[in-house]
C-alpha positions, 0 to 999 in steps of 0.5 A, a space after each residue: 216875145 213881148 215889148 214895151 211901147 216907149 215915148 219918143 217925142 210926140 210919137 211912140 216906138 218899140 225897141 226891136 232886139 238886134 237878132 229879131 231885126 236880122 232874122 226878119 231881114 229889116 234894114 234902116 227903113 221899113 214898111 208899116 201897115 195895119 193888118 187884121 191881126 195888128 201891125 205888120 213891119 216888113 223890109 222895105 225894098 228900095 225902088 231902084 235897088 240894083 240899077 247902078 250895078 245893072 247900068 255898070 254891067 250894061 256899059 261894060 258890055 257896050 249895051 247901054 243905049 236905050 233900045 226899046 221900040 215903042 209903037 208909033 202913035 198917031 200923033 207922031 205920024 200926023 202931027 209931030 214936026 222935028 225942028 232942025 238942030 242948032 249945031 253952032 255950039 
């Protein structure tokens, strides 16, 4: 399929037919990169896609507390001092 590069302000753009956009799974935002064959346009996945649904599900299961256990560091053992909390709110 051929396309024409059109002027858009100081930039240039290519109009993509809707069926081609749908077939490629492109949304509102895309990722562009230069490859040996030319320019590659890929769907851009959102970094936190699905986090809201996962958080709601965790809350529904009453499992929304952070439960990761990290190893204790030397700093925490020998240097860290907890301050008493001021509970007069």
